C-alpha positions as a printed Julia matrix, in Angstrom:
188×3 Matrix{Float64}:
  -3.01   14.97  -50.58
  -6.48   13.28  -49.71
  -4.73    9.85  -48.72
  -2.72   12.08  -46.53
  -5.71   13.69  -44.61
  -7.46   10.21  -44.81
  -3.92    8.64  -43.3
  -3.99   11.25  -40.39
  -7.97   10.64  -39.56
  -7.15    6.79  -39.29
  -4.26    7.37  -37.02
  -5.66   10.0   -34.99
  -9.11    8.17  -34.48
  -6.67    4.53  -33.89
  -4.81    6.72  -31.28
  -8.09    7.67  -29.83
  -9.63    4.38  -29.71
  -6.44    3.25  -28.14
  -5.67    5.81  -25.1
 -10.39    4.87  -23.93
  -8.86    1.45  -23.87
  -6.2     2.33  -21.8
  -8.29    4.13  -19.07
 -10.83    1.97  -19.6
  -8.6    -0.62  -18.3
  -6.85    1.5   -15.68
 -10.07    2.44  -14.04
 -11.05   -0.77  -13.84
  -8.75   -1.82  -11.2
  -7.84   -5.41   -9.81
 -10.38   -8.09  -11.28
  -8.25  -10.18  -12.81
  -5.5   -12.51  -11.4
  -1.73  -11.14  -11.71
   1.55  -12.52  -12.23
   3.22  -10.12  -10.04
   5.67  -10.91   -6.67
   4.75   -9.91   -3.14
   7.1    -7.4    -3.49
   6.87   -3.75   -5.26
  10.7    -1.7    -5.66
   8.85    0.59   -7.92
  11.33    3.01   -8.9
  11.89    6.44   -5.64
  12.81    9.4    -6.52
  16.65   10.3    -5.6
  15.61   12.84   -4.16
  12.34   11.72   -2.29
  12.31   14.05    1.21
  11.31   11.46    3.89
   8.04   11.94    5.42
   5.86   11.06    8.63
   2.77    9.46    7.01
   1.8     9.15    3.43
  -0.95    8.5     1.08
  -0.29    5.18   -1.14
  -0.83    6.82   -4.2
   1.18    9.24   -3.1
   4.54   10.29   -5.6
   7.0    10.01   -2.55
   5.08    6.48   -1.7
   7.8     4.23   -3.5
  10.42    4.98   -1.16
   9.04    4.7     2.23
   7.46    1.51    1.18
  10.34   -1.34    1.86
   8.21   -4.37    1.45
   5.54   -6.17    1.03
   3.12   -3.48   -1.22
   1.76   -4.27   -4.6
   1.75   -0.81   -7.2
  -0.6     1.54   -6.55
  -4.11    0.17   -7.74
  -7.44    2.93   -9.27
  -4.91    5.47   -8.17
  -5.7     5.1    -4.69
  -4.33    2.1    -3.02
  -2.17   -0.7    -2.61
  -2.47   -4.65   -1.58
  -0.07   -5.57    0.53
   0.83   -9.63    1.19
   1.21  -11.41    4.3
   4.0    -9.09    5.44
   4.81   -5.5     4.79
   7.31   -3.07    6.25
   7.33    0.82    5.33
  10.42    3.57    6.23
   8.97    6.75    7.71
  10.77   10.08    9.71
   9.75   10.66   13.14
   7.41   13.44   13.54
   9.07   16.75   15.03
   8.86   15.99   19.32
   7.83   12.61   19.15
  11.21   11.37   20.81
  10.61   13.35   23.58
   6.91   12.75   24.39
   6.48    9.11   22.01
   4.05    8.64   18.68
   1.38    7.08   17.72
   1.16    4.63   14.71
  -1.14    4.4    12.58
  -2.33    1.86    9.79
  -6.06    2.81    7.32
  -6.25   -0.05    5.69
  -9.47   -2.45    4.17
 -10.21   -6.05    5.09
 -11.76   -7.65    2.05
 -14.6   -10.1     1.95
 -13.1   -12.48    1.1
 -10.77  -12.96    3.41
 -12.85  -13.28    6.13
 -15.03  -15.51    3.88
 -11.74  -17.82    3.69
  -9.71  -17.52    6.71
 -12.64  -16.3     9.12
  -9.88  -13.52   11.61
  -6.75  -11.21   10.61
  -5.06  -10.69   13.48
  -2.07   -7.72   12.31
   1.29   -6.76   14.55
   2.9    -4.19   14.04
   6.4    -3.76   15.21
   9.13   -1.62   15.07
  13.16   -3.79   15.96
  11.99   -5.91   18.53
   9.83   -4.04   19.98
   6.36   -5.48   19.0
   2.69   -3.02   19.15
  -0.37   -4.01   20.58
  -2.27   -6.38   18.06
  -5.37   -6.15   16.17
  -7.99   -8.92   15.47
 -10.55   -8.59   12.73
 -13.2   -10.79   12.01
 -15.51   -8.89    9.38
 -14.89   -7.09    6.2
 -14.6    -2.87    6.07
 -12.7    -0.27    6.17
 -10.16    0.24    9.72
  -7.43    1.95   11.24
  -5.07    0.57   12.9
  -3.25    2.45   15.69
  -0.88    1.94   18.72
   1.15    3.67   20.12
   5.07    3.87   20.54
   7.51    4.54   22.93
   9.88    7.72   22.71
  12.66    5.75   22.65
  11.77    3.93   19.53
  11.21    7.37   18.0
  15.19    9.16   18.13
  16.57    8.48   15.01
  16.61   10.28   11.74
  13.74    6.95   10.24
  12.28    4.51   11.65
  11.11    0.99   10.22
   8.23   -0.57   11.1
   7.39   -4.12    9.98
   3.5    -4.89    9.83
   2.46   -9.07    9.38
  -0.73  -11.0     9.5
  -1.36  -13.97   11.18
  -3.06  -15.45    7.88
  -3.5   -14.2     4.59
  -4.84  -15.55    0.83
  -2.11  -18.02   -0.58
  -1.47  -17.04   -3.98
  -3.75  -18.65   -6.5
  -6.75  -18.92   -4.3
  -8.2   -15.62   -5.23
  -5.29  -14.06   -7.7
  -1.66  -15.55   -8.23
  -0.2   -12.85   -5.84
  -0.14  -13.56   -1.9
  -2.93  -10.66   -0.36
  -2.95   -9.09    3.44
  -4.98   -6.19    3.13
  -5.79   -3.11    1.52
  -3.95   -0.42    2.11
  -4.54    3.42    2.24
  -2.3     5.67    4.08
   0.23    5.17    6.92
   1.69    7.66    9.92
   3.0     8.7    12.3
   2.22   11.04   14.83
   3.51   13.27   17.86
   1.31   12.65   20.63
């Protein structure tokens, strides 16, 4: 009986140590090199409802992030690759009045140090939306007007592209673009 109690006590301490180590790794965020491919395709929920806007840590995000996103980090944000694609539901009345696209993100200091500038463009089909250039690190929100005729379907695919990105092996094994936190469409 005493041996069983000692074994159970050791097993509990070992399990607690493993849990603490896992929590420390999860809180640590992106500090090392990753060998993950440029596109994350987490398992999308089969019954996921298409949203007009979402945060990168939303449970429904995998169904919306089609290409060029890595896994969520620090339960808040995702690195993108140099080009990335989202699928969103046009908001109510956007097919009549048009809409506004927004992408909340940060430009890392290392990107500006190595690349000097980053220009972000978005396009829907063959229609390019306005480009925006960033020359300083920090948080930003890219916004662009979207014509009503581009928002008349049940869903809209939006392609984003950077003119430069950090090549794999520069600071990470992945191609790195922006640190995205949210994306969305709003009706005008």
